[in-house]
N, C-alpha and C positions, 0 to 999 in steps of 0.2 A: 886682457882688459876686463874691467868689472862691469857687470850688467846692472843698470839702475832702472827701476820701474818709473815710468812717467804716468801720473794719474790722468785718467780720462776726464774730459770736461763734463760737468753735470748740467742739469737743466737750470732754469732761471731761479733767482732768489725767491720769487713769488711761489714757484712750485715747491721749493723747499719749505717755505713758510706754511703752506697748506698741509704739508706732511708732518708738521710738529705734533708730537704726542701730548696733547693738552691735558689729559688726565694726570700724566706724570708731573707736568708743570704745576697744576693746581694742588696736587698732594704735597709737593715740596714747599709751595707757598704757605699752605696751611700749617705745616710743621714749623716753618720759620716764624709764622704769626704767633704760634704758641710760645716760641722762644722769646719773641718781643714782649708779649704780655708778662711773662715770668720775669724778664729782666727789668721791666717797668716796676713790677711789684717789689723785686729785690732792692731796688733803689729807693723804696719808700714812696712810690707814686710819682716818680720823676723820670723824664725821658733821658736825663743825664745821670751818670756818664755812659750807660750801656745800651739802653733801648734804642735811642735814636741812631747811634752808630751801627747797631745790629740791622736796623731797617736799611740804612744807606749801603752797608756792605752786602746785604742780600740783593738789593736792587742792582748794584754793580755786578755781583756774581751771577744774577739771573741773565743779565745782558751777555756775560761771558759764556753762559750755557748756550744761548742762542747762537753766538758767534762760532763756538766750537761745533755745535750741532750742524750748522750750515756748511761747514768744511767737509768735502767729500771724504769718505772713509779711507780712500786710497792715499790721501795726503797724510793721514795719521799713521798709516802703515809705513810710509816713507820716513816720517819724523819720529818713529818710535825709539830707535836707538839713539839719535841725537838728543831727544828729550831726556832719556835715561842718563846720558853722559853729562848733560848740563846739571841735572839734579844731583848726580854723584859728585860732580865738581864742587857744587855749593856745599855739600856735606863735608867734603875734604877741607873747605875753607872755614868751616865753623870753629874748629879749635884754634885756628890761626887768627881770624879777625872777628870771631863771634862775640856777641854781647852776653855777659853773665847776669842771670836773674834768678833769685831764690836758689842759689847754689848750683845752677845748671847753665851750661853754655850751649844754647840751642838756636839762637837767632843771629842773623847777619843783616846789615843794612845794605839794601840795593837802592842807591840814590836816597830819596827821602822815605822809602818804604822799608819797614821791618819785615823780614821774611823768615819763616821757619822751614828750612830745606827738607826736614823729615816729612813734613806734610806734603810737599811737592813730590817726594819720592813715592808716596802711596799710590799715586796715579801713574807716574813715570815707570815704575817697576812692572806694574800689571800691563801697561802698554807694551813694554819691551818683551815681556814673557809671551804675550799673545802673538807678537810679531815672530818670535823665535819658533814657537810651536806651529804657527801657520805654515811655515816653510819646511817643517820637519815631517818625514814619513812616519806614519803611526807605528810601524814595527820598530822604529828607533827610539821611541819615547822612553822606554825602560832600559835602554842600553846605557851602561855606566859612562861610556865615552860621551854620549850626547846628553847625559844627565848632568855632567859637570858644569857646562856653561850656565844653565839656569840656576843651579845651586850657587854658583859664584855671583850671579846677578842678585841673588837674594842675600847671600852671606856678607858681601862687602858693605852695603848700606846698613844692614842689621848691626854689624860690628861697630861701624862709625856712630850710629845712633846710641848704641849701648854705652859707648864711652862718654857721651855728653854730660851726665848720664840720663838716659830716658828708657828705662826697662820696659815700660808699658808699650810705648810706640814701637820699640824694637821687636817685642814679642808679637804684636799685632801685624807688623809689616812682614815678619817671617811667616806668620800663619796665612796671610793673604797670598804671599807668593807660593806657598805650598798648595793652597787651594787651586791656583791656576795649573800647577803641575798635575794635580789629581784630575782636574777637568780635562786636561790634555790626553788622559788615558794611561797614567802611570800604573804599572802592575801592582796588585795588592800585595804580592810577596815583597816587592821592593818597598812598598809603603810601610808594611809591618816592620821590616828591618830598619827603616828610617825612623820610625817612632821609638823603637828600642834605643837606637843610637842617640836620638834627641833627649830621651829621658836620662840616659847615662851621662850625656853631656851636661844636662842641667844639674844633676847630682854632683858631678865633678866640679862645676863652676862654683857651687855653694861650698864644697869642701876646700877648694883652693882659695877661697876668700875673694872671688872676683866680684861678688855682689857688695854694694855699699851697705853700711850699717843700717841706714834708714830703710833700705830695700828688704833686708832681713826682718826688721821690725814690722814692716807692713805684712809680710807673710805670716809672722807670728801673730799679729793682731787679727788677721783673717781667721786663724784657727781658734783664738781665744781673746776677743777684744776686751773682755772684762778684766783680763790680767793687768792691763795698764790703761784704766779708763780716762786718765787725764793726760796720757801721752800718745803712744802709737795707736791705741784703740779709740781715741776721742772722736775722730771723724766718723768712723763707722757707727759708734754708739749713738751719736747725735743724729746721724742720718736715719737710723732705725726708729729713733724716737719721733722724728718729724714725720716719717712715712706712716708710722702707726697711729699718730695723733690725727692724721687726715681722715681716718675712718672710711666710710662708704662714699660720701659725697664731698668731703673736704671741709675745711674751716671757712672757706670763702676767699675770694680774690683780695689780696693784700692783707689777709688776716692771719697769716702763718706766723706763729710765735718764734719758731726757730730762725727764720730769716729776719723778721722785723726786730727781734731782740739780739741779733748778732751772735747766736749760739753756734752756727754752722759755718766753718771756714770754706773758702773756695765755692761759695754758693752761686756765683754767677758763671762758673766754668764747670769743673768736674762734677759738682754736686747739685747742679741745677734741677735734675730730675726729682731730687728730694723735695725741693721747694715746690715744684709743680704738684707733686703728690700730696704734700701737706695742705695745699690750698684747694685742690680739686678732687682729692680723695681717690679711692679705688676706681670709681667710674671714669674720672678724668684721665688717670694714667692708662687705663685700658683703651680709651679712645685715642690717646696719643700713640700708644704702641700699635694700635690698629692702623693708624696712618703710616707708621714706619713699615709695617708688614705689607700694606697695600703698595707702597713704593717698591718694596722688594719684589713682590709678585709681578708688578707691571714691568720692572726692569728685566726680570727673568724671562717673562713672556717675549720681550723684545729680543733677548738673546736667542731664544728658541726659534724665533721667526727669521733670524739672519741666515742667509745662504752661505756666507763666507765663514770659514773656520776662525779667521782673525776676529770678525765681529762677534761671533758666539763666545769666544774665549774672553774678549775684552769686556763685553757687556755683563757676562755672567761673573767674571772675576771681580769687577767693580761692584756689582750688586751684592755678592756674598761678603766682600770686604766691608761694605757699608753696613750690612746686617751684623757682622761680627762686632763692629764698634758700638752699635746700639746695644747689643746683648751684653757686652763686657761692661759698658758704662752703667746700664741699669742693674746688672747683676752685682756690680761693685757697690753701689749705694744701698742695695738691699742685703748685703752681706753674703751674696752667693759667689763672689769672686774677690780676690785681693784688690786692695786700693792701688791702682797702677797709673793713675793720672791720665785716663782716656776721656776726652770730651764727648758730649752727646751731640751728634751731627745736627747742624742747623738750629739747635736750641742753645747750646753753650756759647758764651761770648768768645770770639776769636776771629780775626780777619783772614789769616792764612788758611785756617781750617775750613771756614765758610767757602772761600774761593776754590779750594781744592775739591771739596765735595761737589760743588756745582760744575766745575770743569769736568769732573768724573762723569757726572750725569749728562754733560754736554757730549761726551764721547758716546754714552749710551744713546743719546738722541741722534747722533750721527749714524750710529748703527741702525737705528730705526728708519731714518730717512733713506739710507742706502741698503736696506735689508734685502733687496732683490739682487744685489750685486755679489758675485763670487770674486772677491777682491783680486786674487792673483791670476786665476785661470782665465779671466775674461780681459786681462790687460791687452790693449790693442797696440801699444807702442813700447818697445824695449830698445833702448839706445845704448850702445857700447861706448864707454868713455876710456 
């Protein structure tokens, strides 16, 4: 018979409410506020079509953060694998019933709601990996036999997302999963071998023609955007112009020429950091990046305070994944990384992205509230089914 852990009852809701990490909530709200202001500006001083929706989505997502945070960490331990299975199932359904937009098939309709399963997988995969390594002895972490399941948990969704096609999300999801494995204590020897294999695989994928033509163009544009200034290099060149024109203090709120004169595509999603930099300048971008860094430090501190291995891996994995997305997006618009279509968390427009980020921080909040629990070893009830 299979043993199933039954979560222990926690204290009252009032006790959990008093345990909320309010600095983290305030920091997330400030970042979302910066996004709202930028979306208002991008729309020419109008709450429609993006800014009002952004506020409403953040409000709903903030409620989701509290709900997820109030759920005892033991329940998330029990739900880790089912959550991953649901997210993987939705990814499998994307090529079957998914909606096509801008040449990519990434969204499915769940009732009246449009959902991007790849965003849900960002949290579900880290949740499942944390669950796996929580129950694994440290001496087995680098054993190839026990390394195969987590690699499969990463590889399956990465392959499905790559086929949508969504190279940026696939790469970031893979990187986030590898981070959790490294945090679990993977041997550096195995890590180096894995890096060599990954590099060889990337070269092989390019030579075999697995990348789409536009993906190759983006890599080429990253190396030399001036080679095709009106084609593949257009986004990056316009982004650099906008950021550079912002100077030290920026042109002022709603005074950005690149956004107001419609020079920059995808200005409300992937390239929104460019608009923010043009209007608020170097000082404004440093302040925004400081808020992101403060969120990361706060979340990492929560991970370090957790007594359970599951909580530590979960909170640290989600925190580093969050930071990776910030670094890739900002690096992308500054020409320090290829244009891969990665949104800026809490600032870029997008409902599924917003909800996923906040649910992730809800799990971090649950880790904080239950930081004194050693999730598996203190379980008081085990029932055989």
